[in-house]
C-alpha positions in Angstrom: -0.4 5.6 -1.9 -2.4 6.8 -4.9 -1.7 8.8 -7.9 -3.5 10.0 -11.0 -2.5 9.2 -14.6 -1.0 11.8 -16.9 -3.5 14.2 -18.5 -6.5 12.5 -16.8 -9.4 14.9 -16.4 -10.9 15.3 -12.9 -13.9 13.2 -12.2 -16.8 14.6 -10.2 -16.5 14.3 -6.5 -19.5 12.6 -4.7 -22.1 15.2 -3.9 -22.3 14.1 -0.3 -18.6 14.6 0.4 -17.9 17.3 3.0 -16.6 20.5 1.6 -13.3 20.3 3.6 -12.6 16.8 2.4 -13.8 17.2 -1.2 -11.8 20.5 -1.6 -8.6 18.8 -0.6 -9.3 15.8 -2.8 -10.4 17.9 -5.7 -7.2 20.0 -5.5 -5.2 16.8 -5.4 -7.0 15.2 -8.3 -7.0 18.4 -10.4 -3.3 19.1 -9.9 -2.2 15.6 -10.7 -4.6 14.8 -13.4 -4.4 18.1 -15.3 -0.7 18.4 -14.7 -1.0 21.7 -12.8 0.9 20.8 -9.7 4.5 21.9 -9.8 6.8 19.2 -8.6 8.9 20.2 -5.6 12.4 21.1 -6.5 13.9 18.0 -5.0 11.4 15.8 -6.9 12.4 17.3 -10.2 15.3 14.8 -10.1 18.9 15.6 -10.5 19.6 12.9 -13.1 23.2 12.7 -14.4 24.4 12.8 -17.9 26.5 10.2 -19.6 24.1 8.2 -21.8 23.9 4.5 -21.5 27.5 3.5 -21.5 27.2 1.3 -18.4 30.5 2.6 -17.2 29.0 5.2 -14.9 30.2 5.3 -11.3 26.9 6.9 -10.2 23.3 5.7 -10.5 20.4 7.8 -9.2 17.5 6.5 -7.2 14.1 8.2 -6.5 12.8 7.0 -3.1 9.4 7.2 -1.4 10.9 5.6 1.7 10.6 8.7 3.8 9.6 7.2 7.2 12.5 6.9 9.5 12.9 3.1 9.7 12.2 2.3 6.0 14.6 5.2 5.0 17.3 3.6 7.1 16.5 0.2 5.5 16.9 1.6 2.0 20.1 3.3 3.0 21.5 0.0 4.1 20.6 -1.6 0.8 22.2 1.1 -1.2 25.3 1.1 1.0 25.6 -2.7 0.4 25.4 -2.1 -3.4 28.0 0.6 -3.3 30.3 -1.6 -1.3 29.9 -4.6 -3.7 30.0 -2.7 -7.0 32.0 0.4 -6.4 29.1 2.4 -8.0 27.7 5.3 -6.0 24.0 5.6 -5.5 22.6 9.1 -5.4 19.3 8.9 -3.5 16.6 11.5 -3.7 14.1 10.8 -0.9 10.6 12.4 -1.0 7.7 12.4 1.4 5.8 9.1 0.8 2.5 10.6 -0.2 3.9 13.5 -2.2 5.9 11.0 -4.2 2.8 9.1 -5.1 0.8 12.2 -5.9 3.4 13.5 -8.3 4.5 10.3 -9.9 3.0 10.9 -13.3 4.7 14.3 -13.7 7.9 13.0 -12.2 8.2 10.1 -14.7 7.4 12.4 -17.6 10.0 15.0 -16.5 13.5 14.3 -15.4 13.3 11.2 -13.2 16.1 9.3 -11.4 17.3 6.1 -13.1 15.6 3.7 -10.6 12.5 4.5 -8.5 10.6 2.8 -5.7 7.1 1.7 -6.6 4.5 -1.1 -6.2 3.6 -4.3 -7.9 0.3 -5.2 -9.7 -1.9 -2.6 -11.3 0.2 0.2 -10.0 3.2 -1.1 -12.0 1.1 -2.1 -15.0 -0.4 1.3 -15.4 2.9 3.1 -15.9 4.3 0.3 -18.0 1.4 0.7 -20.3 1.9 4.4 -20.4 5.4 3.9 -21.7 7.0 5.5 -18.6 8.9 2.4 -17.5 11.8 0.4 -18.9 11.4 -3.3 -19.8 13.7 -5.2 -17.5 13.0 -8.8 -18.8 16.7 -9.2 -19.3 17.3 -8.5 -15.6 14.7 -11.1 -14.7 16.4 -13.7 -16.8 19.2 -13.7 -14.3 17.2 -13.5 -11.1 16.5 -16.5 -8.8 14.5 -17.0 -5.7 11.2 -15.5 -6.8 8.0 -17.5 -7.2 5.9 -17.6 -10.4 3.3 -15.5 -8.5 5.9 -12.8 -7.8 7.0 -12.8 -11.4 3.4 -12.4 -12.5 3.0 -9.5 -10.1 6.0 -7.9 -11.8 4.8 -8.4 -15.3 3.0 -5.9 -17.5 0.1 -6.4 -19.8 2.5 -7.0 -22.6 4.1 -10.0 -20.9 7.3 -8.2 -20.1 8.8 -7.5 -16.6 9.0 -4.0 -15.3 9.4 -4.5 -11.5 11.6 -6.1 -9.0 10.1 -7.0 -5.6 11.8 -6.2 -2.3 9.2 -7.3 0.3 5.6 -7.7 1.1 3.6 -7.5 4.3 0.2 -8.6 5.5 -2.7 -6.4 6.5 -4.5 -7.8 9.5 -5.8 -6.7 13.0 -2.8 -5.8 15.2 -2.8 -5.5 19.0 -0.7 -5.6 22.2 -1.1 -9.1 23.7 -0.1 -7.9 27.2 -3.0 -5.5 27.2 -5.5 -8.1 26.1 -4.2 -10.7 28.5 -4.6 -8.2 31.4 -8.1 -7.3 30.3 -9.1 -10.9 29.6 -10.0 -10.2 26.0 -10.1 -13.0 23.5 -9.3 -12.9 19.8 -12.6 -12.7 17.9 -13.4 -15.4 15.4 -16.6 -14.0 13.9 -18.2 -10.6 13.3 -20.5 -11.2 16.2 -17.5 -11.9 18.4 -15.9 -8.7 17.2 -18.9 -6.6 17.8 -19.3 -8.0 21.4 -15.6 -7.4 22.0 -15.8 -3.8 20.8 -18.7 -3.1 23.2 -16.6 -4.5 26.1 -13.5 -2.5 25.1 -15.6 0.7 24.8 -17.0 0.2 28.2 -13.5 0.0 29.6 -12.8 3.5 28.3 -10.6 2.6 25.3 -11.2 2.9 21.6 -11.6 -0.5 20.2 -10.0 0.5 16.8 -7.3 3.0 16.3 -8.3 4.8 13.1 -6.8 7.4 10.7 -7.5 8.4 7.1 -6.0 11.9 6.7 -3.6 10.4 4.0 -6.6 9.0 2.1 -5.4 5.4 1.8 -5.6 3.7 5.3 -9.4 3.3 5.3 -9.1 1.4 2.0 -7.6 -1.4 4.0 -10.7 -1.7 6.2 -13.0 -1.7 3.2 -10.9 -4.5 1.6 -11.0 -6.6 4.7 -14.8 -6.4 5.2 -15.4 -6.8 1.4 -13.3 -9.9 1.0 -14.8 -11.4 4.2 -18.3 -10.6 3.0 -18.1 -11.2 -0.7 -14.9 -13.1 -1.3 -11.7 -12.4 -3.2 -13.1 -12.8 -6.7 -15.8 -10.2 -6.1 -13.2 -7.8 -4.7 -11.0 -8.1 -7.8 -14.0 -7.8 -10.1 -15.3 -4.8 -8.3 -11.8 -3.1 -8.4 -11.7 -3.8 -12.1 -15.0 -2.0 -12.7 -16.9 -5.1 -13.6 -19.4 -4.9 -10.7 -21.9 -2.3 -9.8 -21.3 -0.3 -6.7 -25.0 -0.2 -6.0 -25.1 -4.0 -5.8 -26.6 -5.1 -2.4 -23.3 -6.9 -1.8 -21.4 -3.6 -1.7 -24.1 -2.0 0.5 -23.7 -4.8 3.0 -20.0 -4.0 3.2 -20.7 -0.4 4.1 -23.6 -1.3 6.5 -21.3 -3.7 8.4 -18.6 -1.0 8.5 -21.1 1.6 9.7 -22.1 -0.7 12.6 -18.5 -0.8 13.7 -17.6 2.9 13.2 -18.8 3.9 16.7 -16.0 1.8 18.1 -13.3 3.5 16.0 -11.3 6.5 17.0 -13.3 9.6 16.1 -11.9 12.3 13.8 -10.1 9.9 11.6 -10.0 12.2 8.6 -7.8 14.6 10.6 -5.4 11.9 11.9 -2.3 10.4 10.2 -1.8 6.6 10.4 1.4 7.0 12.6 -0.7 8.7 15.3 -3.3 6.0 15.2 -0.6 3.3 15.4 1.0 5.1 18.3 -2.3 5.0 20.2 -2.1 1.2 20.1 1.5 1.3 21.3 0.5 3.8 24.0 -2.4 1.5 25.1 -5.1 4.0 24.3 -6.6 1.9 21.5 -7.0 -1.9 21.6 -6.3 -2.8 18.0 -5.8 -1.5 14.4 -6.4 -2.6 10.9 -3.1 -1.8 9.2 -0.1 -3.4 7.5 2.6 -5.0 9.5 5.2 -2.8 7.8 3.4 0.3 9.1 2.5 -0.6 12.7 5.9 -2.3 13.5 7.5 1.2 13.2 5.7 2.2 16.4 6.8 -1.0 18.2 10.6 -0.7 18.6 12.9 -2.0 21.3 11.2 -3.9 24.1 7.8 -3.1 22.6 8.6 -5.2 19.5 7.9 -8.4 21.4 4.5 -7.1 22.5 2.9 -6.9 19.0 0.7 -9.6 17.5 -2.1 -9.8 15.0 -5.1 -11.9 14.0 -6.9 -12.2 10.6 -10.0 -10.1 10.2 -12.9 -12.1 11.6 -15.2 -14.3 9.6 -18.2 -12.5 8.2 -19.5 -15.0 5.5 -18.5 -18.6 6.2 -18.5 -19.3 2.5 -15.3 -17.2 2.3 -13.9 -17.6 5.8 -10.5 -16.0 6.2 -9.1 -17.3 2.9 -8.0 -14.0 1.4 -5.0 -12.1 2.7 -4.0 -8.6 1.7 -0.3 -8.5 1.2 1.0 -5.6 -0.9 4.4 -6.0 -2.7 6.8 -3.1 -2.7 9.9 -2.8 -4.9 11.6 -1.0 -7.7 11.3 0.0 -11.4 13.5 1.7 -14.0 12.2 4.9 -15.5 11.9 5.0 -19.3 13.8 8.3 -19.2 16.6 6.9 -17.1 19.9 8.6 -17.9 21.9 5.4 -17.8 19.9 2.3 -18.5 22.8 -0.1 -18.1 23.7 1.3 -14.7 20.0 1.2 -13.7 19.7 -2.5 -14.7 22.9 -3.3 -12.8 21.4 -1.8 -9.7 18.1 -3.7 -10.3 19.9 -7.0 -10.5 21.3 -6.3 -7.1 18.0 -5.2 -5.7 16.6 -8.6 -6.8 19.2 -10.5 -4.8 19.1 -12.0 -1.3 21.9 -9.7 -0.3 19.7 -6.6 -0.9 16.8 -8.1 1.1 19.1 -9.1 3.9 20.4 -5.6 4.1 16.9 -4.2 4.3 15.7 -6.7 6.9 18.7 -5.9 9.1 16.9 -2.6 9.8 13.2 -3.1 9.2 11.6 -6.2 10.7 8.0 -5.2 9.9 8.2 -6.5 6.3 8.8 -10.0 4.8 11.5 -10.5 2.1 10.1 -11.9 -1.1 13.2 -13.7 -2.3 13.4 -17.3 -1.0 17.1 -17.0 -0.7 16.9 -14.3 1.9 18.2 -15.1 5.4 15.3 -15.7 7.8 17.2 -17.5 10.5 17.0 -14.5 12.8 13.3 -13.9 12.2 11.4 -12.9 15.4 8.2 -14.9 16.2 6.3 -11.8 14.8 8.1 -12.0 11.5 7.6 -15.8 11.2 3.9 -15.4 11.9 3.7 -12.7 9.2 5.5 -15.0 6.7 3.4 -18.0 7.5 0.2 -16.0 7.3 1.0 -14.9 3.7 2.2 -18.3 2.7 -1.0 -19.9 4.0 -3.3 -17.6 2.1 -5.6 -19.1 -0.5 -5.8 -15.7 -2.3 -3.6 -12.6 -2.0 -4.8 -9.1 -2.8 -2.6 -6.2 -3.3 -4.7 -3.3 -1.8 -7.5 -1.2 -3.1 -5.4 1.4 -4.8 -3.1 -1.2 -6.3 -5.9 -3.5 -7.5 -7.8 -0.8 -9.4 -7.1 2.1 -11.7 -5.1 4.8 -10.0 -7.4 7.6 -11.1 -10.5 5.7 -9.7 -8.6 5.2 -6.4 -7.4 8.7 -6.0 -10.2 10.8 -7.5 -13.2 8.7 -6.4 -12.4 6.3 -3.5 -10.3 8.6 -1.3 -13.0 11.3 -1.1 -15.8 8.8 -1.0 -14.4 6.8 1.9 -13.6 10.0 3.8 -17.2 11.1 3.1 -18.5 7.8 4.5 -16.4 8.2 7.7 -17.9 11.7 8.2 -21.5 10.7 7.3 -22.1 6.9 7.4 -25.9 7.3 7.3 -26.2 8.0 3.6 -24.8 4.8 2.1 -27.3 4.6 -0.8 -26.4 8.2 -2.0 -22.7 7.5 -1.6 -22.8 4.2 -3.6 -24.9 5.8 -6.4 -22.3 8.5 -6.7 -19.4 6.1 -6.7 -21.1 3.9 -9.3 -21.7 6.7 -11.7 -18.1 7.8 -11.6 -16.8 4.2 -11.9 -18.8 3.7 -15.0 -17.4 6.9 -16.6 -13.8 6.0 -15.7 -13.8 2.3 -16.5 -15.5 3.0 -19.8 -12.0 4.1 -21.0 -10.9 0.5 -20.7 -13.5 -0.7 -23.2 
């Protein structure tokens, strides 16, 4: 879920990062930041010729929807567009993480006309780099999106560059049937959660399914604990480089997390999130901090009705459970699109209820952002996700979407993986993060 900006020099990796983790992260950061990583052949994009006539019968789409269910959902959307417009969509699907890691090179090279991406800072960064096309004219004809969604699709220059498709809440997901059989109750506070974890561990199960091989899943746990401890405003300020990582408030986040790590699946840095989610589905783990759009992929068929969630428990009563993490996924037009008019025509459709209905017909783990989308067939799970987001007092996007992409990928991925491996050296870790944050965010001043 993270990527580095073009020509961004590699920042130092924390000194206490294990060599295995830091080597992988350094190679990732060096390759992306210095532009040394060759884009896989398929990612080089097979854009068509034909200029911006708007008469093209083909538009190209670069997709990071590589997991089976989201891939089918996107295919349904593009099929609906082809049927309604008579225009063919040539889709180039890449592995989700590889797409993110190569995005800077991709957009500077020969990209597809339209590509899948994320709202907020992730969108703003590439808009500011001049790698995305202004689609304010498309937005002028869109309906069904709230002012908040429009703001999340707007660059620093006040122009729109993004069209949302869906969002989804991060929370604590579990199988109700297992909890009912065990007599476990949903925890309301951190003390409740800790006591429950001890009970679950004594039963022979892992309390939390946990994975961070891909680098981003652990960010969600950090965000949950940080917002419950210090509130939404501090989270946003910290992600913007305006707070010190050596602040006792940040240390408290890691100390709380360290106290819970013994109840998480061990070996998280070597496990992908799908395997962790499957361990909940297989009744090997009791719960998981993840997004609904991810874990729902492991709960299909009859299992789909045995999936529920609760907000991360209260840590600081001053902030309660006010903040909800609900990332927004959608689409952008590349600045180097071969046919801008054809790309904008597709974007207009992607911003319609018809597109969201087509996607939701396949993937029920995400919530459509357009108020005109059909929700009459929503399951109780989908309705609860929708109500949870709607009832939030504040909505965050996710660590690597709320901060600079280079800070997320080059500093926070290896730092959190280091913490998972060695949670005892919190002071050393935070000192390292803080020094790197000051260097990177100095570029914004």
